[in-house]
C-alpha positions as CSV (number, residue, x, y, z in Angstrom):
1,M,16.1,-50.2,-9.5
2,V,14.2,-53.0,-8.8
3,T,14.9,-56.3,-10.3
4,R,12.8,-59.4,-11.3
5,P,12.9,-61.5,-8.5
6,K,12.5,-58.6,-6.4
7,A,9.4,-57.0,-8.0
8,W,8.4,-60.5,-8.1
9,L,8.4,-60.7,-3.8
10,A,6.6,-56.8,-3.7
11,G,4.3,-58.4,-5.8
12,I,3.4,-61.6,-3.9
13,A,3.4,-59.5,-0.5
14,V,1.4,-57.2,-1.4
15,L,-1.2,-60.1,-3.2
16,L,-1.2,-61.9,0.4
17,I,-2.0,-58.5,2.2
18,V,-4.7,-57.7,0.3
19,I,-6.2,-61.2,0.7
20,A,-5.6,-61.3,4.6
21,A,-7.5,-57.9,4.4
22,A,-10.3,-59.2,2.5
23,F,-10.7,-62.4,4.8
24,V,-10.1,-59.9,8.1
25,L,-13.4,-57.9,6.1
26,I,-15.4,-61.1,5.5
27,D,-14.8,-62.9,9.0
28,N,-16.0,-59.5,10.2
29,N,-19.2,-59.2,8.6
30,T,-20.7,-63.3,8.1
31,G,-22.1,-62.3,12.0
32,N,-20.1,-64.8,13.7
33,T,-21.6,-64.5,17.6
34,A,-19.3,-67.0,19.3
35,S,-18.5,-66.3,23.0
36,T,-14.9,-64.9,23.5
37,T,-15.4,-66.5,27.0
38,Q,-15.8,-70.2,26.0
39,T,-13.4,-73.1,26.0
40,A,-12.5,-74.1,22.9
41,P,-11.8,-78.1,23.7
42,A,-9.5,-80.4,20.1
43,S,-11.9,-82.1,18.5
44,S,-10.0,-85.1,15.9
45,E,-13.8,-85.0,14.4
46,G,-12.9,-81.0,13.4
47,P,-15.7,-78.6,14.0
48,A,-19.4,-79.5,14.2
49,P,-22.4,-79.6,11.3
50,G,-22.9,-76.3,11.2
51,A,-21.1,-74.1,14.4
52,R,-19.4,-71.6,11.8
53,T,-20.0,-70.9,8.4
54,G,-17.5,-68.5,5.6
55,L,-14.4,-69.5,5.0
56,A,-11.5,-71.0,6.6
57,D,-9.6,-69.5,9.1
58,S,-6.7,-69.9,10.8
59,S,-8.7,-71.9,13.5
60,D,-9.0,-74.8,12.0
61,K,-5.4,-75.4,12.0
62,V,-4.6,-73.9,15.3
63,R,-5.8,-74.0,18.8
64,L,-5.2,-73.1,22.0
65,K,-4.1,-75.5,25.5
66,I,-3.1,-74.9,28.7
67,V,0.6,-76.4,30.1
68,G,0.3,-78.1,33.8
69,E,-2.1,-77.5,36.2
70,N,-3.9,-74.3,37.5
71,K,-3.0,-74.7,41.0
72,A,0.2,-71.4,41.0
73,L,-2.4,-68.6,41.0
74,I,-4.7,-70.4,44.2
75,G,-1.6,-69.9,46.2
76,D,1.1,-67.3,45.6
77,T,2.6,-65.7,42.3
78,G,2.8,-68.3,39.1
79,E,2.8,-68.7,35.4
80,I,0.1,-69.2,33.3
81,V,2.0,-71.0,29.9
82,L,-0.7,-71.1,26.8
83,A,0.7,-74.2,24.0
84,L,0.1,-73.9,20.7
85,D,-1.8,-76.9,18.9
86,I,-1.2,-76.5,15.2
87,D,-1.8,-79.3,12.5
88,P,1.2,-81.1,10.7
89,G,2.4,-79.2,7.4
90,W,1.0,-75.6,9.1
91,H,3.0,-72.6,11.4
92,V,1.8,-69.5,12.6
93,N,4.5,-66.3,12.3
94,A,6.3,-65.2,15.3
95,N,5.8,-62.3,17.9
96,P,8.0,-60.2,16.9
97,A,6.3,-60.8,12.6
98,S,9.4,-60.7,10.5
99,M,8.5,-57.8,9.0
100,E,6.0,-55.4,9.4
101,F,3.3,-56.5,7.1
102,L,3.3,-59.8,8.5
103,I,0.6,-60.4,11.3
104,P,2.0,-61.8,14.7
105,T,0.7,-63.8,17.8
106,V,-0.5,-61.9,20.1
107,A,-2.0,-63.0,23.5
108,S,-4.3,-61.0,25.4
109,S,-6.2,-61.7,28.9
110,A,-9.2,-60.1,30.1
111,V,-11.6,-60.8,33.7
112,N,-15.2,-60.2,33.1
113,G,-15.1,-58.6,30.3
114,Q,-12.8,-55.8,31.2
115,S,-8.4,-56.3,30.0
116,L,-5.9,-57.2,32.7
117,D,-2.4,-56.4,31.3
118,I,-0.6,-59.2,32.3
119,P,2.9,-59.2,30.8
120,I,3.2,-62.3,28.6
121,Q,6.7,-63.9,26.9
122,Y,6.7,-65.1,23.7
123,P,9.3,-67.9,22.7
124,R,11.7,-67.3,19.9
125,G,10.6,-68.4,16.5
126,R,11.7,-70.7,14.3
127,V,14.0,-69.7,11.5
128,S,11.8,-71.1,8.5
129,D,12.6,-72.0,5.0
130,I,10.3,-69.2,4.1
131,T,11.5,-66.3,2.3
132,L,10.4,-62.7,1.3
133,D,13.3,-60.1,0.3
134,D,15.9,-62.0,1.1
135,T,14.2,-62.6,5.1
136,A,13.4,-65.8,6.2
137,L,10.7,-65.6,8.4
138,E,10.6,-66.7,12.3
139,V,7.7,-68.6,12.8
140,Y,6.1,-70.9,15.8
141,D,5.6,-74.9,15.3
142,D,3.3,-77.3,17.1
143,D,3.0,-76.6,20.8
144,A,5.0,-73.8,20.7
145,S,4.4,-71.6,24.3
146,I,3.5,-68.7,25.4
147,R,3.7,-67.1,29.1
148,L,1.5,-65.2,31.2
149,L,3.0,-63.8,34.1
150,P,1.2,-62.5,36.4
151,D,1.5,-60.5,39.5
152,E,0.8,-60.0,42.8
153,T,-2.1,-57.7,42.0
154,H,-2.8,-59.7,38.8
155,T,-3.4,-62.9,40.8
156,A,-5.7,-61.0,43.6
157,I,-7.3,-60.0,41.0
158,L,-7.2,-63.7,39.6
159,K,-8.6,-65.3,42.8
160,E,-11.5,-63.0,43.2
161,A,-12.8,-63.2,39.7
162,G,-12.3,-67.0,39.5
163,K,-11.4,-67.2,35.9
164,L,-9.3,-65.9,33.6
165,E,-10.4,-65.2,30.0
166,M,-7.3,-65.8,27.3
167,T,-6.8,-65.3,23.0
168,V,-4.5,-65.4,21.0
169,R,-4.9,-63.8,17.8
170,V,-2.7,-65.7,15.1
171,Q,-2.7,-66.5,11.2
172,A,-1.9,-70.2,10.1
173,C,-0.2,-70.8,6.7
174,S,1.0,-74.0,4.9
175,D,4.9,-75.0,5.1
176,E,3.8,-74.6,1.0
177,G,3.2,-70.5,1.6
178,V,-0.7,-71.2,1.3
179,C,-2.0,-68.5,4.3
180,L,-5.4,-68.2,5.5
181,A,-7.2,-65.1,8.0
182,P,-6.1,-64.7,10.9
183,A,-8.8,-66.0,14.2
184,D,-9.1,-64.9,17.3
185,L,-8.7,-68.3,19.8
186,P,-10.4,-67.5,23.0
187,L,-9.9,-70.1,26.1
188,T,-11.2,-69.3,29.2
189,L,-9.2,-70.5,32.8
190,N,-12.0,-71.6,35.8
191,L,-9.8,-71.1,39.1
192,D,-12.3,-72.6,41.1
193,D,-11.8,-75.8,39.4
194,T,-8.9,-78.7,40.6
195,N,-8.3,-79.8,37.4
196,T,-6.6,-78.7,34.0
197,Q,-8.9,-78.0,31.0
């Protein structure tokens, strides 16, 4: 028998799934043609007017940045560390997500548009105060780090290509429980440059 609180939580969970699906469908049909190979610089001024139309999505609250210098791949095999730059009062789901219907944070990488399966190490999520069906949700807060661990083969491919295209899919939610549509956050690491982007 389903108790009232459990039925209420199940109803909220179903509603969140429907809203997230609607946002994804809207986002996929807006004709957004932003390139996934351009670095998305953080700006305290917010997005440029007319840069994107439609409803707010998670890219309004979360950005990517590279930690440290990119010299690690110039010589021996090294790791690439991406940090999540999350607005105060917001978080994203951990990987793995705490419940099946939640959208986890997922990183992927490519070279010249072709997927490159570099092993990824996700941080452990913080157990939040948010609970669904008696499960405390694990989340990532600002400055959570995702590590890409290329081996010698990956490093050779990256040296030849001179750049690595990375994308992290996130869904941002406020500490009050308002969730935005998921977004793919692109970032390109130019390995020919000597400065961190």
